[in-house]
Each structure stands twice: as C-alpha cells, then as structure tokens.
C-alpha positions, 0 to 999 in steps of 0.5 A: 352503570351498564356493563358489557357482561353480566355481573355474577352474584358472587361479584355483586356480593364482593361489591356490596362488601366494599366499605364505601357502598351502603346499597348495591342492586342489579336491574335491567339497566346494569348495577346501581349503587348508593354511597355517601362517598362516591369517589372512593366507591367508584375507584373501588368498583372500577378496580373490581370490575377490571380485575374480573374483566367486566367492561363499563359501557356507561356510567352516570352519577346523581342524587335520588329523585322523588320517584326513587325516594318513593320507591325506597320508602313504599316499595311500590312505584308511583304508577302501581 
C-alpha cells in the first residue's frame, strides 16, 4: 500500500496491534502487511488511515513470492 503521506511510527504501532495483522513494516514504497484474514485487515486498516487523514495512493494484494520467502527466512536478498 502506498499512501500520500508518511505513516507516523505511533500509527504503525496501532496498525500492528490490530488482531488481523501478523506483520507490518514501512518501506520505501509504503506499508506492507501480512494477514491470514486480509478482508478484515483491509477494512480496519482503511478505517484507521481515514481517521488520521492519510490517503491511499495505491493498494495491491497477493501472496509472497519466492524472493520474499527467501528474504524472510535468511534476512538477505538473492542478489546480496
């Protein structure tokens, strides 16, 4: 998810505390979350962002690819 404004650290902590979100991280492209129940997580996330006047520029959903799994397991990318 990319947002028009930067997501403050305190708000990221609030997002991470949501019961539907297992992992949340800020990166250069925006916010990445992992959830076993993405529909509920998305509803909660959009609500929190709206309450804090943060606009969503783009949103994508999908499953981890092989490189993302490798990074999660090893802590390094395939190119390092």
